[in-house]
C-alpha positions in Angstrom: 2.3 -0.3 -28.7 3.2 0.6 -25.1 4.9 -2.0 -23.0 4.0 -3.1 -19.4 6.3 -5.1 -17.2 4.5 -6.9 -14.4 6.5 -8.5 -11.6 5.8 -10.6 -8.5 3.1 -12.9 -9.8 0.3 -10.3 -10.2 -3.2 -11.6 -10.7 -3.9 -12.6 -14.3 -6.7 -10.0 -14.5 -4.0 -7.3 -14.6 -2.5 -8.7 -17.7 -5.8 -9.3 -19.4 -7.0 -5.7 -18.7 -3.8 -4.1 -20.0 -3.6 -6.4 -23.1 -7.2 -5.5 -23.9 -6.2 -1.9 -23.8 -3.5 -2.5 -26.4 -0.4 -3.0 -24.2 2.4 -5.4 -24.9 2.6 -7.2 -21.5 5.7 -8.9 -20.1 5.4 -10.8 -16.9 8.2 -12.1 -14.6 8.0 -14.0 -11.4 9.5 -12.7 -8.2 11.1 -9.3 -7.5 14.1 -7.7 -9.2 17.0 -6.0 -7.5 17.9 -2.5 -8.4 20.3 -3.2 -11.2 18.1 -5.9 -12.7 15.0 -3.6 -12.6 16.8 -0.6 -14.1 17.9 -2.8 -17.0 14.5 -4.4 -17.4 12.7 -1.0 -17.6 14.4 0.0 -20.9 11.5 0.8 -23.3 8.8 0.1 -20.7 6.0 2.6 -20.0 4.2 0.7 -17.2 5.7 -1.1 -14.2 3.5 -3.3 -12.0 4.8 -4.5 -8.7 3.8 -5.7 -5.3 5.7 -5.1 -2.0 9.1 -6.7 -2.7 10.4 -4.6 -5.6 12.2 -1.5 -4.5 11.7 1.4 -7.0 14.4 3.8 -6.0 15.3 7.2 -7.3 18.2 5.7 -9.2 15.9 3.1 -10.8 13.5 5.9 -11.8 16.3 8.0 -13.2 17.4 5.1 -15.4 13.8 4.4 -16.6 13.5 7.1 -19.2 10.4 5.6 -20.8 8.5 4.9 -17.6 5.2 6.8 -17.2 3.3 5.0 -14.5 3.9 2.6 -11.6 1.1 0.3 -10.4 1.7 -0.9 -6.8 -0.7 -3.9 -6.6 -0.9 -3.8 -2.8 -1.8 -1.3 0.0 1.6 0.3 0.7 3.8 2.4 -1.5 6.8 2.8 0.7 8.7 0.6 -1.7 8.5 3.4 -4.3 10.4 6.7 -4.0 7.2 8.8 -4.5 8.9 12.2 -4.5 11.4 11.1 -7.1 8.6 9.6 -9.2 6.6 12.8 -9.1 9.7 14.8 -10.0 10.0 12.8 -13.2 6.3 13.0 -14.0 5.7 9.3 -13.2 2.3 8.6 -11.7 2.0 6.0 -8.9 -1.3 4.1 -8.1 -2.0 1.5 -5.4 -5.0 -0.4 -4.0 -5.7 1.1 -0.6 -9.0 -0.7 0.0 -9.1 -3.9 -2.1 -7.6 -6.3 0.4 -8.9 -4.7 3.6 -11.3 -7.6 4.3 -8.6 -10.2 3.8 -6.3 -8.6 6.3 -9.2 -8.2 8.8 -10.2 -11.8 8.5 -6.7 -13.1 9.1 -6.4 -10.8 12.2 -9.6 -12.3 13.6 -8.3 -15.8 12.9 -5.0 -15.0 14.6 -6.8 -13.5 17.6 -8.9 -16.5 18.2 -6.1 -19.0 17.6 -3.7 -17.3 19.9 -6.3 -16.8 22.7 -7.2 -20.5 22.5 -3.5 -21.5 22.2 -4.3 -23.5 19.1 -0.7 -23.5 17.8 0.5 -25.1 21.0 -2.2 -27.8 20.9 -1.6 -28.4 17.2 2.1 -28.9 17.7 1.6 -31.3 20.6 -1.0 -33.3 18.7 1.3 -33.7 15.7 4.0 -34.9 18.2 1.6 -37.5 19.5 0.8 -35.8 22.8 -2.9 -35.7 24.0 -3.1 -32.7 26.3 -6.8 -31.9 26.8 -6.7 -28.9 29.1 -8.4 -25.5 29.4 -5.3 -23.9 31.0 -4.4 -20.6 29.3 -7.3 -20.9 26.8 -9.9 -18.1 26.7 -12.9 -17.0 24.8 -12.5 -13.7 22.9 -15.9 -12.7 24.0 -15.6 -10.2 26.8 -11.9 -9.5 26.2 -10.5 -6.1 25.1 -9.0 -5.5 21.7 -6.6 -2.6 21.3 -6.1 -1.4 17.8 -3.1 0.8 17.0 -3.9 2.7 13.7 -7.6 3.2 13.1 -7.6 3.4 9.3 -9.4 1.3 6.7 -8.3 -2.0 8.3 -8.5 -0.9 11.9 -12.0 0.4 11.6 -13.3 -2.7 9.8 -11.6 -4.9 12.4 -13.2 -2.9 15.1 -16.7 -3.6 13.8 -16.1 -7.4 13.4 -14.5 -7.7 16.8 -17.4 -6.1 18.5 -19.7 -8.5 16.7 -17.7 -11.3 18.4 -18.4 -9.7 21.8 -15.1 -8.0 22.2 -14.7 -4.5 23.7 -12.6 -2.3 21.4 -10.2 0.5 22.2 -8.0 2.3 19.7 -5.2 4.8 19.4 -4.3 6.9 16.4 -2.2 10.1 16.1 -4.9 11.5 13.8 -8.4 12.4 14.8 -10.6 9.5 13.9 -14.4 8.9 14.4 -15.0 5.9 16.6 -17.3 3.2 15.1 -19.9 1.3 17.2 -18.9 1.2 20.9 -15.1 1.6 20.3 -13.4 4.0 22.6 -10.4 6.2 21.7 -7.5 6.1 24.1 -5.7 9.4 24.8 -2.2 7.7 24.8 -0.6 4.6 23.5 0.4 3.6 27.0 -3.3 3.8 28.1 -4.2 1.4 25.3 -1.4 -1.0 26.2 -2.4 -1.1 29.8 -6.1 -1.8 28.9 -6.0 -4.3 26.0 -5.9 -8.1 26.2 -5.0 -8.2 22.5 -2.8 -5.5 20.8 -2.8 -5.3 17.0 -0.8 -2.9 14.8 -2.3 -1.4 11.7 -0.1 1.5 11.0 1.2 2.8 7.6 4.7 2.7 6.2 5.8 6.2 6.8 9.4 6.6 8.0 8.3 8.1 11.4 6.8 4.7 12.4 10.1 2.9 12.2 10.8 1.2 15.5 7.7 2.6 17.1 6.9 -0.6 19.1 9.9 -1.8 21.1 10.8 -3.1 24.5 9.3 -0.1 26.3 5.9 -0.5 24.7 5.9 -4.3 25.1 6.6 -3.9 28.8 3.5 -1.7 29.1 1.3 -4.4 27.8 -0.9 -6.3 30.2 0.8 -9.6 31.4 -0.6 -12.4 29.3 -1.8 -10.2 26.5 -1.3 -11.3 22.9 0.3 -9.2 20.1 -0.3 -9.0 16.3 1.6 -7.1 13.6 0.1 -7.3 10.2 1.3 -3.8 9.1 5.0 -3.2 8.5 8.0 -5.2 9.6 10.2 -2.3 10.5 7.9 -0.9 13.1 8.5 -3.6 15.8 11.6 -4.7 17.7 11.2 -8.5 17.2 14.1 -9.3 19.5 12.3 -7.6 22.3 9.1 -9.4 21.4 11.0 -12.7 21.5 12.2 -12.0 25.0 8.7 -11.1 26.2 7.3 -14.3 24.8 10.0 -16.5 26.4 9.5 -14.6 29.7 5.7 -15.3 29.5 4.8 -11.6 29.6 3.3 -11.9 26.1 1.2 -15.0 25.9 1.4 -15.3 22.1 2.0 -13.4 18.9 1.1 -13.4 15.2 3.4 -11.7 12.7 2.9 -11.4 9.0 5.6 -8.8 8.1 9.3 -8.6 8.7 12.1 -6.0 8.4 13.8 -8.2 5.7 11.8 -10.5 3.6 12.8 -12.9 0.8 12.3 -11.5 -2.7 11.1 -14.7 -4.3 9.0 -17.7 -3.4 11.1 -20.5 -2.0 13.9 -18.3 -0.8 15.2 -19.1 2.8 13.6 -17.2 5.7 15.2 -16.5 9.1 13.6 -14.7 12.1 14.3 -14.6 15.8 10.7 -15.5 16.3 11.0 -18.9 14.8 10.3 -21.8 17.2 8.6 -19.8 19.9 5.5 -21.2 21.6 2.1 -19.9 20.6 3.6 -17.7 17.8 2.1 -17.7 14.3 4.4 -16.6 11.5 3.0 -16.1 8.0 4.9 -14.9 4.8 3.3 -11.5 4.3 0.0 -13.0 3.2 -2.4 -10.9 5.3 -3.9 -9.5 2.1 -3.2 -12.5 -0.1 -6.5 -14.2 -0.8 -7.7 -15.1 -4.3 -10.5 -12.6 -3.8 -8.3 -9.8 -2.7 -5.6 -10.4 -5.4 -8.4 -10.4 -8.1 -9.8 -7.2 -6.8 -6.4 -5.6 -6.6 -5.5 -6.7 -10.1 -8.6 -5.2 -11.5 -8.4 -1.9 -9.5 -4.8 -1.0 -10.2 -4.8 -2.1 -13.8 -7.9 0.0 -14.5 -6.2 3.0 -12.8 -3.1 2.6 -14.9 -5.1 2.1 -18.1 -7.2 5.2 -17.4 -4.3 7.4 -16.6 -2.5 6.6 -19.9 -5.8 6.8 -21.9 -7.4 9.9 -20.3 -4.8 11.5 -18.0 -7.0 10.8 -15.0 -4.9 10.9 -11.8 -7.8 10.1 -9.5 -6.4 8.3 -6.4 -2.8 8.7 -7.5 -0.6 8.7 -4.4 2.0 11.2 -5.7 0.4 13.5 -8.2 -2.4 16.1 -8.0 -5.7 14.3 -8.4 -8.1 14.9 -11.3 -10.9 12.5 -12.2 -11.2 12.6 -16.0 -13.3 10.9 -18.6 -12.5 10.2 -22.2 -13.7 12.9 -24.7 -13.6 11.3 -28.1 -14.4 14.6 -29.8 -11.5 16.5 -28.3 -7.7 16.5 -28.2 -6.2 16.6 -24.7 -3.1 18.3 -23.3 -2.0 16.9 -19.9 0.7 19.0 -18.3 2.4 18.2 -15.1 4.5 21.0 -13.8 6.1 22.7 -10.7 3.5 24.7 -8.9 4.6 28.2 -9.6 2.6 31.3 -10.5 1.6 32.0 -14.2 1.6 28.5 -15.6 -2.1 28.5 -16.5 -1.7 31.8 -18.3 1.3 30.5 -20.1 -0.5 27.4 -21.4 -3.5 29.5 -22.6 -1.3 32.1 -24.2 0.7 29.5 -26.0 -2.4 27.7 -27.3 -3.9 31.0 -28.4 -0.7 32.1 -30.2 -1.0 29.0 -32.4 -4.7 29.3 -33.0 -5.8 26.4 -30.8 -9.2 26.9 -29.2 -9.8 25.6 -25.6 -13.0 23.6 -25.0 -12.4 22.7 -21.3 -9.7 22.9 -18.7 -9.1 21.6 -15.2 -6.3 22.4 -12.7 -5.3 20.6 -9.5 -2.3 21.3 -7.3 -0.6 19.2 -4.6 2.2 20.9 -2.7 5.0 21.7 -5.1 3.2 20.1 -8.1 0.5 21.3 -10.4 -1.5 19.4 -13.1 -3.4 21.1 -15.9 -5.5 19.1 -18.3 -6.8 21.1 -21.3 -9.2 19.8 -24.0 -8.9 21.6 -27.3 -10.9 21.4 -30.6 -8.0 20.6 -33.0 -4.8 18.6 -32.9 -2.0 20.3 -30.9 0.8 21.6 -33.1 4.3 20.3 -32.4 5.4 23.9 -31.7 3.0 24.1 -28.8 4.3 20.9 -27.2 7.9 22.0 -27.7 7.2 25.4 -26.1 5.6 23.9 -23.0 8.0 21.1 -22.6 10.9 23.6 -22.7 9.5 25.7 -19.9 11.6 25.6 -16.7 8.7 24.4 -14.6 7.7 21.6 -16.9 7.9 18.0 -15.6 5.9 16.0 -18.2 3.7 16.9 -21.1 1.4 14.2 -22.6 -0.8 14.7 -25.7 -3.9 12.4 -25.7 -6.0 12.1 -28.8 
């Protein structure tokens, strides 16, 4: 019975799906540090995590039984994807399942900051009645600037327009504008135009520190700022200075460069205590609906990969969408993408009298993935011959 280790309080659906598929499931609350994780992965085939657990190359090297990592979140920068691929370990995530949750909290933050709800709330709790329209605005008629026009950015664009906002966006990739949204030629052009600036960029290393004092200074005086993407992309010390100086009228931040690993751990940020600043503990996508959808989506991907070899939507392996063939035996062969591999597989099977019924090949950069369905059980000699090839990364026999 394969073993799955699920960390960081994943939705119960993940456990139910894997147990129904015949897995022995072990759950642990919170994240594990590198040494703890390496030790915990002994004898484990499936690892399920969220954003706090760091799956480094050293962890992967120690996890000799690991076959697949499920990242039950949008990002995968917490996993060394290259090292995982090099060891034949598939990685899956949930790029779409919590998009709506992030978009909704962005809308809530935009309205709250523009109406200065945090300031009024704090004063009311302190016993101060300060009924005033000073500094409070409708979002209707204001301009939203979206940096990163991907799954979240585009959906936010549509909803913001429905609220009566004008939308401009900037993305380094060519993106189709939805509705009446307008693409800005440069980031500076967006910053000079937008009343609200919101970041929705991915976790690639090149985005580190992309939004600092220079970019904040280019924002319109009195604009508000949101970061619901990655903590390491923003200079929060510079943001603090801009808020205190009144250049930025308010901010909402959900992600931080260093975040506590476990619920209840202490949290410290230079943004604490600032006026009209909303801080949330990386919960942009954490709604019950989103976590349920993520639990189902990633658990199904993990289950299907181990049962059928399907790598559809894997973030680090060549993608093949495969169904179960109950009348066939399957050879799933991940290898370095060099010439002659397909011919070698077919020649090896033919040499041992194994007839091929179907075959698919996909490549992704330096990786290749061949899945071959055959009519009879695969002899051990075939598996040994392919595994010992210099280009071999992982061979799996699926019956």
